[in-house]
N, C-alpha and C positions, 0 to 999 in steps of 0.2 A: 643549293644554299645548307651548309651546314652548320647548325645552330647549337650554342654553347651558353654554357655559364661560366662567367670568372669572377675570382674574390682570393684574397689576400691573408691569409693565416696574420697572427701579433708576431711569430717569429719569421716572416718574412717568405714564407712558403707560397709560390704561387700556384692556386688551384685551378684548374678547367675542367668542368663537367661536360660531358657529351651524352646525352639522354637516347639511347636508342631500343625501342620495344620490341623490335623484327626478331632481336635474338636473343639464345637464352645464355651469351655469353656475355663477359666483362674484360676488359683490356687495363690493367693499372700500368701507365707510360711514365716514368721518372726521367727528365733530362738534365743533368747536371750541367752547368756553362764551365765544362773544361777541357780542354782539348791537346794532345800534343803541342801546339804553337804555346801554351802554358808552361811547359818544362823548363828547367834550365839547360842550357847547352852540354853541360858535362853530366845531366843527369836525365837523358832524354828516355821514352820507352814508358814512362811511370802512368801516362794516364792508360794505356791498353794493359799495362799491371796491374791495374785497379779494376779494371774492366773484370779481369779474372777471381783478383781476391776477394770481389763483393760477394762471389758464391763460395767462400771459405769459411763460413760460419760468423754470425753476430754475438751480440751481448748475453741474449737468450734463446738463441737458434744453433744449435750445434750442428745440422746438415738441413742447409735451405731447400736444395731440391727435392731431399725424401719428405719435407714438410709441404710442400708445394705439389708433388705428385698426388700425395695423401689425399688431396681437395680437389682431384682430377685436374689440376693446372700443368700448364707448361712456360718456360722463360727463356729469356736471352736477353744479349747486351750486343752493343757495337762502338766502337770509337771510331773515331774522324780526328784531324787535326784540331778540330773546333770545339767539339762535344762529345760526352761520354752518354750513351743512352741505355737504360735499363726497361724491361717490360714483363710482364705477365700476364698469361690470356687464362681465363678459370671460369667456370660457371657461375654464372650470376648469384647463387645461392651460398656459395663459398666466395663471397667478396671479402669478407672480413681477412679470409687467411692471407691474401694477397697484401691488403694493408698492413697486416701485423708483421709480417714477413720484411716488408719492403721499407717500414719506418724502422724496425729493428736495425738494420744495418745502416739506415742514415744516421740512427743515435750512435752507435758504436761497432765497428768490426772487432771481431775476437782478438785480432795479430797475436796471434800465436807464431812460433818458428817455424812447426809445422805445414802452416797455411803458407807462410810466405817463401820456404820451400819448395813445396809443392809447386804453387804456381809459379814461382821463377824458373823452376823446371818446364813447366808447360809452354810458357812462352819462349824460353831459349827453345826449346824443339820446334816449335811453330815460326820462328826466326829462320833457323837453318832450313825447315823442309819448304815454307812457301817463298823465301825470300832469296836463299844461299843455293838451295839445290834444284831450284824450278827453273826450267827455261824461261828465260825472259822474267824469271823472277826478282832480278834485284834493278830492274828498271827505274821506279822510283827512287831506290837508295841511291843510284846515279844522277838521274834527271834533276829532283828538286834542289842539289848543291848547285848544279850548274845554272839553274833557271833564277833562284833566290840566293842574293848575295848577304842579306843580313836578316832578313825578317824569320822567325821560326817555322816557317814553311819549308825550311830549307832542309829539314829531316822529315822521314816518314814515321807516320802512326806507330809503327813496331819500334822505332827507334834508331838514332843515330849510328849505333855501336852496340853490338850484342855484348859489351863488357860492363856497360851502363846497368844493364840489368842483373848480371852476373855479381856483379860488386854493391849492388842496392843493399843499404841497409835497414834495420827494424825502425831505427829513429826517421831515416828519410822516410820511411812509409807513412809513419805517423804523422810526420810534420807535412805532407800532401795529404792525407784525409783530412786533416784537421783546418787546412786552410780552405778546400773546393768542395768537400763534401759535408755541407750544411743545409739548412733550409732555405737561407736568405740566398744561395747559389742555385737553386734548384726550381722546377718548374713539373708539376704533378697534373697529370690528365687521366681522368677517370672517364672511360668511355662503354657505352652497353646498357645493358639490361636492368640496371641497380633502382634500389627502392629510392624514389627522388625524397622523401619524408624523412630517411634516416642518414643518407650518405653524408652529408655534412657533418653530422654528428659522430659517424664513424672515423670519418679524417681529422677532427678534432682530438679524437679519443685517442687516435695511435700517434699523429703527426704534431698534435698541439703544444705539448709538453719539451719536445726536443729543443735544445738553446739553438737560438736562430744563427748565431755566428756573424760575422761581417763579410759582407761579399767583396771578394778581393778584387782590388783596382789591377785593371789590365793596361800596362804599358810597354806595350811592344816596339820595337824597332820598325820605322818606315823602309819600306823597300824603294831604294832609290830607282828614277826611270832607267830603264834598260836603254842603253845609248850605242851599243854595236851588238854585231851579231858572234853569238858562241856556238863553239861545237866542239863534240868529243866525241871520239871513236872509240869502242870496246869491242873486245872479241871473246866469243862465248860459244860454248856446244852447244848449238840451238839448230833448228831444219832451215831456217833462209834468215836471209839480212833483212834487219829492222830499221824502222827510222820511228822517231818521235819528234814532231816539232813542237815545240812550247811557246804560245805567245802570251803577256801579260795583257790582264785584261781587269774588269770593274769589280769591286766589291759588290758583296752578295745583295745590298740596298739601293744600289744605283740601278738606273734605266739600262746599261749597257749591260748588265749583267742578263736581262731578258732578250736583249738584241742578240747577246752572244748564244744563248740558249737556241735560238731561233735559227741563228746563222749556223750551227753548228750541226742542227738536224738537217738543215738544207743542203750542205756539202758533204756529208758524212754519217750519215746516220744508217742507212739502207742501200738496197742494190738499186734505188731509182735516185740516188741522192748524185749532186754533180761531180764528185770526185771519182765515185764509182764509176760512173757513165764515161766520162774522160777518161780516167786512168787504168782504169780495170778492161772494162770493155772495147773502147774504140781504140787505145794505146799499148793495151794489155802489158802494162810494166806493172802491175801488183797483183799478188794472190788475195789480198785485201788492203781496204782502207777505210780508215773510220775519223770521225771529227766529233769531239764532245768537250765540255766544261768539267773544271773539277769540284763545280759547286761551292768554293772556299767562301766563308764569311767575310773574310778581308780580302784584297786584290788576290782573284785567283788564275788559272791558266786556263787558256783556248790551247786545245790539242788535236794536232793532224798526226794520225800513228798510222803506221799499216806494215805489210810484209812483200818484199821485190821478189818478184818471179826470176829462178835458175836464171842466169846468163844477162839479166839487167844491172849496171851500177848506177850507185848513188848518184853520179852526177846527170846521168839522164834523166833520172826519178826527180831530182831536185830542178831541173829547168823546166822540166813539163808542168811539177806543182806550182812554182811560181807562175807560170805563164797563166795557169786557170786561175790564181788568187787574182790576179792583175784583171783579169776578165769580169771579176765578180765586183772589185772594188771599181770599173766601171761602169758596167751594165745595171749590177744589183738585179732585181727580179722585177716582174712583170707583176701588177696585182693579182693576176688569176693566181700564179705561182705561190703569192706570197699568201693570200685567201686560204689556199689547198694546204700550205704549212700550219696556219693557223689553225684549222679545222681539225688537224692530225692530230695537233700537239693539245688541243681542246679535249679532246676524246681519249687521248691516252690520261690525261691527269684526270678526266672525270669516272675511267675506268680504276685506278690508281687509288682513288678517294673511296671508293665502293665498299673496302676493306675496312674493317673496325683497326685494325692496328695502324695501316697506313693514315688513318686520320687522327688518330693518337697522337704519332708522332709530329706528323704536318701541324697539329694545332700548336704542341709544345716549341716546335722551331719558328713558328710564326711568333708566337708571344716571346720567343727570344729575341725574335726580329724587332719587338716592339708593339705588336699588337696580332694575337689569334686570330683575327679578323680577317686578316691578310688571305686564309686560304680561302677564302669567299672572292677577295679582289684581285687576284694574282692572274686571272684570265683576262680581265679587263686591262689589264698592263700590257699583255700580248696582243691583244686585240687591237689597240691602241698605236702598235707599230706601223711605220709607213717604210716605201722603200728608200726614200732620203733617210729615213734613221740607221736603214742597214748599211747604205752607201756611207755615210758617213764614219759609222762604227769601224769597218771594215777598213777603211783608208784609215784610221785612225791606231789600229792594233796589227793589220796583218802588213806588218812592215819586217824587213829584214833585220834591220837595228833593235828590234822589239823581240826578238826569235833566238830561241836556243834548242840547237839540233844536237840531240843524241842517236848515235850509229851503233847497233851491235851488228858487227861481222862474223858471219858463220865461220866456224873454225874449219879451217881447209883441211 
C-alpha cells in the first residue's frame, strides 16, 4: 500500500505528497498533461523539443543543471505521445533547490534565440541518429501512419518530419509554452524524506504565485474502426527481415487495457511465452519474437514483433502466427496458467514500485487518469481477470481486419 496526501493549490496545480523516511533522498516529479498527440499536424515534435528547452535556462536560473549539481542532485525528463515528465532526485536536505528550479521554469523559460538554436540542433541530431541512421530506427515513423489514419498517434514523439523542428520559430515555441506549461495543466509529486511540517509551505512559496493558466481542452479526432487488413513493405540495410503486427486495442482506462497487458505477457514476453515456444523453439521460424502494448492513454496498439531466421519467408511466418493466434482465441488459458501470469505480473509491479522515482511517476500518472489511488487498486483489476475475459478480448482484437503489418526486408 503506497500512502500519499493529495491537495490542489489555488492556481490549479495538483500536488501529491508521499512520505518515506527510510531514504535520505527526495524526488520532485512534475508531469505535464501534454504529449505528441496535442501537436498540430504541421508542427510536430514540439512536445519533445520542449523536453530539451526546459533545461536551457529560465527566468531566474541561467544554468539549470549547474545549480542542481551544486546541491548534489540529478535530473532527467521524457516525452511520450501522451505526457511530458520531468524529475529531480536530490538529497532531502536540499529539497528547496529542486522546488526553486522546477517552479522557476514553470513560471517562465528564458526563451533566448541561443537556447532555441542549441536545443533545435540537439533534437535534429537525435532524429537523425536514433530514427534515420539506426537499423530498424524508423519503424515507428512507418508503422504509426499505417495503423492510424485520423488520430494524432499517427506520428511518433520525435515528430512527423524533421523539417517541423528545423522551421520552428520563437513565436511557435512561446505559444506552445503558454498553452500547456501552466499549473492547471500539471501534477507535482514530492516523494521521500521531506519535513512534513514545512513541505506545504515550501510548495506554496515556490508555486503558489505562478499564474494558473487555463487547462487546454483536448478535442482529438477519433480513430475510425479499422475494417480491413493493411500491409506495407519497406527495404532497409538491416541484419534480418523483421515484422511488426499492430492491432488496435482499448484505451488506458478500459478493462481491455489490463487484459491486453496480461495477454501480451502470455504470448510474447519471454522465452517461456506461447509464441516463443511455438515459433522460435518448435518451428524455428524466428530468431526473436515479442508481444507488448503501447500503454497509450487513448486507444493504443497491441504489437507482435520479431525477426525471421535466414531462409524463412514472410508468408510461412504469417501462416504459422495466425494459426497460433487462432488457438489462443479458441482455447484461452487454463486457470493455472492465468494465475501464474498474474503472480508474475504482481511480483514485477511490486518490484518496480520499490523505487522512489517509479512511485512518483506512477502516482502522477494515476492522478492524470483520475485518481492517484489507482496505484494501489491496479493489481486487483488484474486479479479479477478470468479466462472468459481473455477469450472475449482475443477474439475482439486479434482479427486480420484489425491488423496493420509492417515488413522490413533486408537489402540483398
